[in-house]
C-alpha positions as CSV (number, residue, x, y, z in Angstrom):
1,M,44.1,22.6,61.1
2,T,41.6,20.8,63.3
3,S,40.0,17.4,62.7
4,Q,36.6,19.0,62.3
5,S,37.9,21.2,59.5
6,L,39.4,18.2,57.8
7,L,36.1,16.3,58.0
8,E,33.9,19.1,56.7
9,P,34.7,18.5,53.0
10,I,33.9,14.8,53.5
11,R,30.6,15.7,55.1
12,R,29.7,18.1,52.2
13,F,30.7,15.3,49.8
14,I,28.4,12.8,51.5
15,R,25.5,15.3,51.6
16,N,25.9,16.2,47.9
17,Q,22.5,15.6,46.3
18,Q,23.8,15.1,42.8
19,L,26.3,12.5,44.0
20,I,23.5,10.6,45.8
21,M,21.4,10.7,42.6
22,I,24.3,9.3,40.6
23,L,24.7,6.4,43.0
24,L,21.0,5.7,42.9
25,A,21.1,6.0,39.1
26,I,23.7,3.3,39.0
27,A,21.5,1.1,41.2
28,C,18.3,1.7,39.3
29,G,20.1,1.3,35.9
30,A,21.5,-2.1,37.1
31,A,18.1,-3.2,38.4
32,A,16.3,-2.2,35.2
33,A,18.9,-3.9,33.0
34,F,18.7,-7.2,35.0
35,G,15.0,-6.9,34.8
36,A,15.2,-6.7,31.0
37,V,17.5,-9.7,31.0
38,L,15.2,-11.8,33.2
39,F,12.2,-10.7,31.1
40,R,13.8,-11.9,27.8
41,E,15.0,-15.1,29.4
42,A,11.5,-15.7,30.8
43,V,10.0,-15.3,27.4
44,V,12.5,-17.7,25.8
45,L,11.8,-20.3,28.6
46,M,8.0,-20.0,28.2
47,Q,8.2,-20.1,24.4
48,T,10.2,-23.3,24.7
49,G,7.2,-24.7,26.5
50,T,4.5,-23.4,24.2
51,F,6.1,-23.7,20.8
52,G,9.2,-25.9,21.4
53,A,11.7,-23.1,20.9
54,S,12.2,-19.4,20.9
55,L,10.1,-17.5,18.3
56,E,13.1,-15.4,17.4
57,N,14.0,-18.4,15.2
58,M,10.4,-18.7,14.0
59,S,11.0,-20.1,10.5
60,E,12.7,-23.2,12.0
61,V,10.0,-23.6,14.6
62,I,6.5,-22.8,13.4
63,H,6.7,-24.5,10.0
64,G,7.3,-27.8,11.7
65,L,4.2,-27.6,13.9
66,P,0.7,-28.9,13.1
67,A,-2.0,-26.3,12.4
68,W,-4.0,-27.2,15.5
69,H,-0.9,-26.4,17.7
70,I,-0.4,-23.0,16.1
71,V,-4.1,-22.0,16.8
72,L,-4.5,-23.8,20.1
73,V,-1.5,-22.2,21.9
74,P,-2.6,-18.5,21.5
75,T,-6.3,-19.5,22.1
76,V,-5.7,-21.4,25.4
77,G,-3.0,-19.0,26.4
78,G,-5.3,-16.1,25.8
79,L,-7.9,-17.7,28.0
80,L,-5.5,-18.2,30.9
81,I,-4.0,-14.7,30.5
82,G,-7.5,-13.3,30.5
83,L,-8.4,-15.2,33.7
84,F,-5.2,-13.9,35.4
85,I,-6.0,-10.3,34.4
86,H,-9.6,-10.6,35.5
87,Y,-9.0,-12.2,38.9
88,L,-5.5,-11.3,39.9
89,M,-4.3,-8.2,38.0
90,P,-4.7,-4.8,39.7
91,G,-7.1,-2.7,37.7
92,R,-7.8,-5.7,35.4
93,R,-5.6,-4.4,32.6
94,G,-2.0,-4.6,31.4
95,R,0.5,-1.9,31.9
96,G,3.1,-0.2,29.7
97,V,4.8,3.0,28.7
98,A,1.6,5.1,29.0
99,D,1.4,4.2,32.7
100,V,5.0,5.3,33.2
101,M,4.2,8.6,31.6
102,E,1.1,9.0,33.8
103,S,3.2,8.1,36.9
104,A,5.9,10.7,36.0
105,A,3.3,13.5,35.3
106,L,0.6,12.8,37.8
107,R,1.7,10.4,40.5
108,S,5.1,11.7,41.6
109,G,6.9,8.7,40.0
110,N,5.0,6.1,42.1
111,I,4.3,2.7,40.5
112,S,2.8,-0.2,42.5
113,L,5.3,-3.1,42.7
114,K,2.4,-5.6,42.6
115,S,1.0,-4.1,39.4
116,G,4.4,-3.8,37.9
117,L,5.4,-7.4,38.4
118,S,2.0,-8.6,37.4
119,A,2.1,-6.6,34.2
120,A,5.6,-8.0,33.4
121,A,4.3,-11.5,33.9
122,V,1.2,-10.9,31.7
123,S,3.3,-9.4,28.9
124,A,5.9,-12.1,29.0
125,A,3.1,-14.8,28.9
126,S,1.4,-12.9,26.0
127,I,4.5,-12.8,23.9
128,S,5.2,-16.5,24.7
129,V,1.8,-17.7,23.5
130,G,2.3,-15.8,20.2
131,A,0.3,-12.5,20.8
132,S,1.5,-9.9,18.2
133,V,2.9,-7.4,20.8
134,G,6.3,-5.9,21.6
135,R,8.6,-6.6,24.6
136,E,10.1,-3.1,24.9
137,G,7.1,-1.5,26.5
138,P,6.8,-4.1,29.2
139,V,10.5,-3.9,29.8
140,V,10.3,-0.1,30.2
141,H,7.5,-0.5,32.7
142,L,9.3,-3.1,34.6
143,G,12.5,-0.9,34.8
144,A,10.4,2.0,35.9
145,T,8.7,-0.1,38.6
146,L,12.0,-1.2,40.1
147,S,13.2,2.4,40.1
148,S,10.0,3.5,41.7
149,L,10.5,0.9,44.4
150,V,13.9,2.5,45.3
151,A,12.5,6.0,45.3
152,T,9.5,5.0,47.5
153,R,11.6,3.1,50.0
154,L,14.0,6.0,50.4
155,R,11.1,8.5,50.5
156,L,12.7,10.8,47.9
157,S,11.2,14.0,46.7
158,R,8.9,14.1,43.6
159,S,11.6,15.4,41.3
160,Q,14.1,12.8,42.5
161,A,11.6,10.0,42.2
162,V,10.7,11.1,38.6
163,T,14.4,11.3,37.7
164,L,14.9,7.7,39.0
165,L,11.9,6.7,37.0
166,G,13.7,8.0,33.9
167,C,16.8,6.1,34.9
168,G,14.9,2.9,34.8
169,V,13.4,3.7,31.5
170,A,16.7,4.7,29.9
171,S,18.4,1.5,31.1
172,A,15.6,-0.7,29.9
173,V,15.6,0.8,26.4
174,A,19.4,0.7,26.2
175,A,19.5,-2.9,27.3
176,S,16.8,-3.8,24.7
177,F,18.4,-2.2,21.7
178,N,22.1,-2.0,22.8
179,A,21.5,1.7,22.2
180,P,22.5,3.9,25.3
181,I,22.0,7.3,23.6
182,A,18.5,6.3,22.4
183,G,17.6,5.0,25.8
184,V,18.6,8.3,27.4
185,F,16.6,10.4,25.0
186,F,13.6,8.2,25.1
187,A,13.4,8.7,28.9
188,L,13.8,12.4,28.5
189,E,11.6,12.8,25.5
190,V,8.7,10.6,26.4
191,V,8.7,10.2,30.2
192,I,10.5,13.2,31.9
193,G,9.5,15.8,29.4
194,H,12.5,18.1,30.0
195,Y,16.3,18.1,29.7
196,A,17.4,19.7,33.0
197,L,20.9,18.8,34.0
198,S,19.7,17.5,37.4
199,A,17.8,14.8,35.5
200,F,20.1,14.4,32.5
201,A,23.3,13.3,34.3
202,P,21.7,10.4,36.3
203,I,19.7,9.2,33.3
204,V,22.8,9.1,31.1
205,I,24.7,7.1,33.7
206,A,21.7,4.7,34.0
207,G,21.6,4.2,30.3
208,V,25.3,3.4,30.2
209,I,24.9,0.9,33.0
210,G,22.0,-0.8,31.2
211,T,24.1,-1.1,28.0
212,I,27.1,-2.5,29.8
213,I,25.0,-5.2,31.6
214,S,23.3,-6.1,28.3
215,R,26.5,-6.4,26.4
216,V,28.1,-8.5,29.1
217,Y,25.2,-10.9,29.2
218,F,24.1,-11.0,25.5
219,G,27.3,-9.8,23.8
220,D,27.9,-6.6,21.9
221,F,25.3,-7.2,19.2
222,P,22.7,-4.8,17.8
223,A,19.0,-5.6,17.9
224,F,19.1,-6.3,14.2
225,M,21.8,-7.5,11.8
226,I,21.8,-4.7,9.2
227,P,23.9,-4.7,6.0
228,G,26.1,-1.7,5.2
229,H,24.5,1.0,3.2
230,S,25.7,4.1,1.4
231,L,23.6,6.8,-0.2
232,V,24.1,6.8,-4.0
233,S,22.8,10.3,-4.5
234,F,21.3,13.2,-2.7
235,W,18.6,13.1,-5.3
236,E,17.1,10.3,-3.2
237,F,16.0,12.6,-0.5
238,P,12.7,13.4,-2.3
239,A,12.0,9.7,-2.3
240,F,12.8,9.5,1.4
241,G,10.4,12.4,2.0
242,L,7.7,10.6,0.0
243,L,8.4,7.5,2.0
244,G,7.8,9.6,5.1
245,V,4.3,10.5,3.8
246,V,3.5,6.8,3.0
247,C,4.7,5.8,6.5
248,A,2.5,8.5,8.1
249,L,-0.5,7.0,6.3
250,V,0.4,3.5,7.4
251,A,0.9,4.7,11.0
252,I,-2.5,6.4,11.0
253,I,-4.2,3.3,9.7
254,F,-2.4,1.2,12.3
255,L,-3.4,3.5,15.2
256,R,-7.0,3.6,14.0
257,S,-7.1,-0.2,13.6
258,V,-5.9,-0.7,17.2
259,A,-8.5,1.9,18.4
260,F,-11.3,0.1,16.3
261,A,-10.4,-3.3,17.7
262,T,-10.3,-2.0,21.3
263,D,-13.7,-0.2,20.9
264,F,-15.2,-3.3,19.3
265,A,-13.9,-5.6,22.1
266,E,-15.3,-3.3,24.7
267,R,-18.8,-3.4,23.1
268,V,-18.9,-7.2,23.0
269,P,-21.0,-8.3,26.0
270,V,-18.9,-11.3,27.1
271,P,-16.4,-11.8,30.0
272,A,-12.9,-10.3,29.4
273,Y,-11.1,-13.6,29.5
274,L,-13.3,-14.9,26.6
275,K,-12.2,-11.8,24.6
276,T,-8.5,-12.7,25.1
277,A,-9.2,-16.3,24.1
278,A,-11.0,-15.1,20.9
279,G,-8.2,-12.7,20.2
280,G,-5.7,-15.5,20.5
281,F,-7.7,-17.6,18.2
282,G,-7.8,-14.8,15.6
283,V,-4.0,-14.4,15.8
284,G,-3.6,-18.2,15.5
285,V,-5.7,-18.3,12.3
286,I,-3.6,-15.5,10.8
287,A,-0.4,-17.3,11.8
288,L,-1.5,-20.4,9.8
289,V,-0.7,-18.4,6.7
290,F,1.7,-15.8,8.1
291,P,3.5,-17.3,11.1
292,E,5.8,-14.2,11.0
293,V,3.1,-12.3,12.9
294,L,3.6,-14.3,16.1
295,G,5.4,-12.7,19.0
296,V,7.7,-9.7,18.6
297,G,8.6,-10.5,15.0
298,Y,12.3,-9.7,15.1
299,E,13.2,-12.4,12.7
300,A,10.9,-11.1,10.0
301,T,12.1,-7.6,10.6
302,D,15.7,-8.8,10.2
303,N,14.8,-10.6,7.0
304,A,13.2,-7.5,5.6
305,L,16.3,-5.4,6.4
306,N,18.4,-8.0,4.6
307,G,16.2,-8.0,1.5
308,K,14.9,-11.6,1.8
309,Y,11.2,-10.9,1.0
310,D,9.6,-10.0,-2.4
311,L,7.1,-7.1,-2.9
312,A,3.9,-9.2,-2.7
313,F,5.0,-10.8,0.6
314,L,6.0,-7.5,2.1
315,I,2.6,-6.0,1.4
316,A,0.9,-9.1,2.7
317,L,2.9,-9.0,5.9
318,I,1.9,-5.3,6.5
319,A,-1.7,-6.2,6.5
320,A,-1.3,-9.4,8.5
321,K,0.9,-7.9,11.2
322,M,-1.4,-4.8,11.5
323,A,-4.5,-7.1,11.9
324,A,-2.7,-9.4,14.4
325,T,-1.5,-6.6,16.5
326,A,-4.8,-4.8,16.6
327,I,-6.5,-8.0,17.6
328,S,-4.0,-8.8,20.3
329,L,-4.1,-5.3,21.9
330,G,-7.8,-4.9,21.4
331,A,-8.5,-8.3,23.0
332,G,-6.5,-7.4,26.1
333,F,-3.2,-9.1,25.8
334,G,-0.2,-7.5,27.6
335,G,2.6,-6.0,25.6
336,G,3.7,-2.9,23.6
337,V,3.7,-1.6,20.1
338,F,7.4,-0.8,19.6
339,S,8.3,-4.1,17.9
340,P,5.1,-4.3,15.8
341,S,5.5,-0.7,14.6
342,M,9.1,-1.5,13.6
343,F,8.0,-4.7,11.9
344,I,5.3,-2.8,9.9
345,G,7.7,0.1,9.1
346,A,10.3,-2.3,7.8
347,M,7.8,-4.0,5.5
348,V,6.5,-0.6,4.3
349,G,10.1,0.7,3.6
350,G,11.1,-2.6,1.9
351,A,8.1,-2.5,-0.4
352,F,8.6,1.2,-1.2
353,G,12.3,0.5,-1.8
354,L,11.6,-2.3,-4.2
355,I,9.4,-0.1,-6.3
356,A,11.7,2.9,-6.1
357,T,14.7,0.8,-7.1
358,Q,12.8,-0.6,-10.1
359,I,11.9,2.9,-11.3
360,F,15.2,4.6,-10.7
361,P,17.8,1.8,-10.3
362,E,20.8,4.2,-10.9
363,L,19.7,6.5,-8.1
364,S,18.7,4.0,-5.5
365,S,20.8,3.0,-2.5
366,G,19.0,-0.4,-2.5
367,H,15.7,-1.3,-1.1
368,S,17.3,-2.4,2.2
369,A,18.2,1.2,2.9
370,Y,14.5,2.2,2.4
371,T,13.6,-0.7,4.8
372,L,15.6,0.9,7.6
373,V,14.2,4.3,6.9
374,G,10.6,3.0,6.9
375,L,11.3,1.2,10.2
376,G,12.2,4.4,11.8
377,A,9.5,6.5,10.2
378,V,6.5,4.3,11.2
379,S,7.7,3.6,14.7
380,G,8.6,7.2,15.3
381,A,5.1,8.3,14.2
382,V,3.3,5.6,16.2
383,L,5.3,6.1,19.4
384,G,5.4,9.9,19.2
385,A,9.2,9.7,19.9
386,P,10.9,10.9,16.7
387,I,14.2,11.9,18.4
388,S,14.6,8.5,20.2
389,T,13.7,6.6,17.0
390,I,16.3,8.5,14.9
391,L,19.0,7.8,17.6
392,I,18.1,4.1,17.6
393,V,18.6,3.9,13.9
394,F,21.9,5.9,14.1
395,E,23.2,3.6,16.9
396,L,22.2,0.5,14.9
397,T,23.9,1.6,11.7
398,A,26.6,4.2,12.7
399,D,25.8,5.6,9.3
400,Y,25.6,9.4,9.3
401,A,24.3,9.9,5.8
402,L,21.6,7.3,6.1
403,T,20.6,8.7,9.5
404,I,19.9,12.0,7.7
405,A,17.5,10.2,5.4
406,V,15.9,8.6,8.5
407,M,15.5,12.1,10.0
408,V,13.7,13.4,6.9
409,A,11.2,10.5,6.8
410,V,10.7,10.4,10.6
411,V,10.0,14.1,10.9
412,I,7.5,14.1,7.9
413,A,5.7,11.0,9.2
414,S,5.5,12.3,12.8
415,V,4.2,15.7,11.8
416,I,1.5,14.3,9.5
417,T,0.5,11.7,12.1
418,Q,0.3,14.3,14.8
419,Q,-1.7,16.7,12.7
420,V,-4.2,14.0,11.7
421,R,-4.4,12.0,14.9
422,G,-3.5,14.6,17.4
423,N,-1.8,12.1,19.7
424,S,0.6,9.2,19.8
425,F,-0.3,5.6,20.8
426,F,0.7,6.3,24.4
427,T,-1.3,9.6,24.7
428,W,-4.2,7.9,23.0
429,Q,-4.2,5.2,25.7
430,L,-4.2,7.8,28.4
431,K,-6.9,9.8,26.7
432,R,-9.2,6.7,26.7
433,R,-8.8,6.6,30.5
434,G,-9.7,10.3,30.8
435,I,-6.1,11.2,31.7
436,N,-4.4,14.4,30.3
437,I,-0.7,14.7,31.1
438,H,0.0,17.7,28.9
439,G,-0.4,20.1,31.8
440,G,2.5,18.4,33.5
441,R,3.2,18.9,37.2
442,E,0.5,21.4,37.8
443,T,-2.2,19.3,36.2
444,G,-0.9,16.3,38.1
445,L,-1.2,18.0,41.4
446,M,-4.7,19.3,40.6
447,A,-5.8,15.8,39.7
448,T,-4.3,14.1,42.7
449,T,-5.1,16.7,45.4
450,R,-8.5,16.2,47.0
451,V,-10.9,19.0,48.0
452,V,-10.8,17.8,51.6
453,D,-7.0,18.6,51.7
454,V,-7.5,22.3,51.0
455,M,-11.1,23.1,52.1
456,S,-11.7,25.6,54.9
457,L,-13.5,24.6,58.1
458,K,-14.4,28.2,59.1
459,F,-17.9,28.1,57.6
460,T,-21.1,29.5,59.1
461,P,-23.9,27.0,59.4
462,V,-27.4,28.1,60.4
463,M,-30.4,26.0,61.2
464,Q,-33.5,26.1,58.9
465,G,-35.7,27.6,61.6
466,L,-33.5,30.6,62.4
467,N,-35.5,33.8,62.0
468,I,-34.6,36.5,59.4
469,N,-33.1,38.8,62.0
470,G,-30.6,36.1,63.1
471,V,-29.8,35.5,59.5
472,R,-28.9,39.2,59.1
473,E,-26.6,39.1,62.1
474,K,-24.9,35.9,60.9
475,L,-24.3,37.4,57.4
476,L,-22.3,40.2,58.9
477,T,-19.5,37.9,60.0
478,A,-19.9,35.0,57.5
479,P,-16.8,34.3,55.3
480,H,-17.4,35.7,51.8
481,G,-20.9,36.8,52.8
482,E,-22.6,33.4,52.5
483,L,-24.4,31.2,55.0
484,F,-25.0,27.5,54.7
485,V,-28.4,26.3,55.9
486,V,-28.5,22.8,57.5
487,D,-31.1,20.6,59.0
488,E,-31.1,18.9,62.4
489,K,-28.6,16.2,61.1
490,G,-26.2,18.7,59.7
491,A,-27.2,18.1,56.1
492,L,-26.9,21.0,53.7
493,T,-30.3,22.2,52.5
494,G,-29.4,25.6,51.0
495,T,-27.3,28.7,51.0
496,I,-28.1,32.4,51.8
497,T,-26.3,35.6,50.6
498,L,-27.4,39.2,51.1
499,E,-28.9,39.1,47.6
500,D,-31.2,36.2,48.6
501,L,-32.8,38.4,51.3
502,A,-33.9,40.9,48.7
503,D,-36.5,43.4,50.2
504,G,-36.4,41.5,53.5
505,A,-32.9,42.6,54.2
506,F,-34.1,45.8,55.9
507,D,-37.8,45.0,56.6
508,H,-38.0,44.2,60.4
509,S,-41.7,43.6,60.3
510,I,-41.1,40.1,59.0
511,D,-38.5,39.1,61.7
512,D,-40.8,36.6,63.4
513,V,-42.5,35.3,60.3
514,V,-39.7,34.5,57.8
515,K,-37.2,31.8,58.6
516,A,-33.8,30.8,57.0
517,R,-35.4,28.0,55.0
518,D,-37.8,30.5,53.4
519,V,-35.1,32.7,51.8
520,A,-32.4,30.1,51.2
521,R,-31.4,29.1,47.7
522,L,-32.3,25.4,47.6
523,H,-30.2,22.7,45.9
524,P,-27.0,24.8,45.5
525,P,-23.9,23.4,43.7
526,V,-21.8,21.3,46.1
527,L,-18.6,19.4,46.0
528,E,-17.9,16.0,47.6
529,A,-14.9,16.0,49.9
530,E,-13.0,13.3,48.0
531,V,-13.2,14.8,44.5
532,S,-10.0,16.3,43.0
533,L,-9.2,19.9,42.7
534,E,-9.3,19.5,38.9
535,D,-13.0,18.5,39.1
536,A,-13.6,21.3,41.6
537,L,-12.2,23.9,39.3
538,R,-14.1,22.5,36.3
539,M,-17.4,22.7,38.3
540,M,-16.7,26.3,39.4
541,Q,-16.0,27.3,35.9
542,D,-19.2,25.6,34.6
543,T,-21.5,27.1,37.3
544,G,-19.8,30.5,37.8
545,E,-19.6,29.8,41.5
546,E,-16.6,31.1,43.5
547,H,-17.6,29.8,46.9
548,V,-18.9,26.2,47.1
549,A,-20.0,24.1,50.0
550,V,-18.2,20.8,50.6
551,V,-20.3,17.8,51.7
552,E,-19.2,14.4,53.0
553,N,-21.1,12.8,50.1
554,R,-24.2,13.4,48.0
555,D,-26.2,10.8,49.9
556,S,-25.8,12.2,53.3
557,M,-25.2,15.9,52.2
558,K,-23.5,16.4,55.6
559,L,-21.7,19.8,55.5
560,V,-18.0,19.4,56.3
561,G,-16.5,22.7,54.9
562,F,-16.3,25.0,52.0
563,I,-13.8,25.9,49.3
564,H,-13.2,29.1,47.4
565,E,-11.9,29.5,43.9
566,I,-8.9,31.4,45.4
567,D,-7.9,28.3,47.4
568,V,-7.9,26.2,44.2
569,M,-5.9,28.8,42.2
570,F,-3.4,29.1,45.0
571,V,-2.6,25.3,44.8
572,Y,-2.4,25.6,41.0
573,N,0.0,28.5,41.0
574,R,2.2,26.8,43.6
575,A,2.4,23.7,41.4
576,L,3.1,25.9,38.4
577,L,6.1,27.6,40.1
578,E,7.4,24.2,41.3
579,A,7.2,22.8,37.8
580,R,9.1,25.8,36.4
581,R,11.8,25.5,39.0
582,E,12.1,21.7,38.3
583,E,12.5,22.3,34.6
584,R,15.4,24.7,35.4
585,G,17.0,22.1,37.6
586,E,16.6,24.1,40.8
587,I,14.9,21.3,42.8
């Protein structure tokens, strides 16, 4: 046996794409997990500067501060954060899970490192000054950014880059909740959108890596300290179903309150940094009465899970947290909705549980069990991630029977919310920016491919002064039987088809009298070279045109090419085939 034959298996091993992706998944999982650790430590460090200690021990911190301090920190912090976003932040807005979804669907997994790091800084600062936002969304975006950096530097294919994006997301969620299974399914359910083995294996490994690093650094502790539960009777399941309906109503109100606050803030004619300052002031005023709304609110969620609040206080906290979160997000603070939705869900479940236990004490598993079910139902409905939410609860409790109750409530809440709202919080964010990711890969390619990339240069221009006989001769060889009439500067002035000639098509007596400009269709539909194929196809459908001139821009109207509907559909069908192959794990 020669040395070459001995080395061949090693060469195949090194060239194995799945092995390479697994190694990259380990690297991206580690990067995202360390990013999550640094983010949490940065928040603690900054909160020590703003409030004197971490807000995760809020009851010991806030009650000892004067009222002016509680209001001043989010107000001044909001002003500074607003100035940073306005002058230094790419796009002048924060980033989160919705942007990761957009990147996976439309941008081949590409996320700007500058915008990713800036967004992490804005979100960490927002939480640190007391804005009522979550840290999981920013951590997910940061993990995805670091994974995107790896994919970009290595010039990986689109499917590989998107898979690594999912690796960063899975690791970030796993590190945040000490829940590797939930992290994996959140990445697949929300970001990737399919469960092909080519993506599944690396994402699983990344989720495990994120969990290991989190447990080594923070210890093997769940996100919340949950007391043990056991279902007293299966007759409770109708109550859990009813709780799902209540959670759906609360989730819808919460989503609409955020939308209302965002729309209201956009209509106020003042600089954006004054809006964040005003939003911070509003949150500070609420915190004077309910300091539990500040920051991520994990301590209050934990207290609700352990039954430390009475019914009136739980109901008050639902309204206070909902208002504070709507104000924070509407005003422009950075951060997510994962923690706020869990907070609100826990309060809703706790309040429902207290009432249910009073009515049927012998059938109730205790209001703490309902608190956990409510936590899952509201957050699952708001995020549009029912599978991931169910798995988070299961990994937090390791209670199979209670997880079934969570499944019932989450599914009911998610279905009702979807039917009423039509979208989750993340898809609502994208819709506001005019982005539709439901078409997947094919829609993404249509949105990111420009007309200039596929237009034909084999067009037939004619001068305005060309006589009708010359027009006839040109039409015989013109692509698709259409001529483009231009002036001396090459600017498009009209188009001519055989139909436009009408009776003059065969009347040679007018050859020296009628010119091209006399029979041209003036002001025809045109496309600018830089518009997307998505816009081109929409315009063709609206006008009924199949063959459209392409101009440099509408100011110069300089003719640079033409595009046919066949060209657009070819690109669409190619993207559709690639998407189907990708879902089957063939690429």
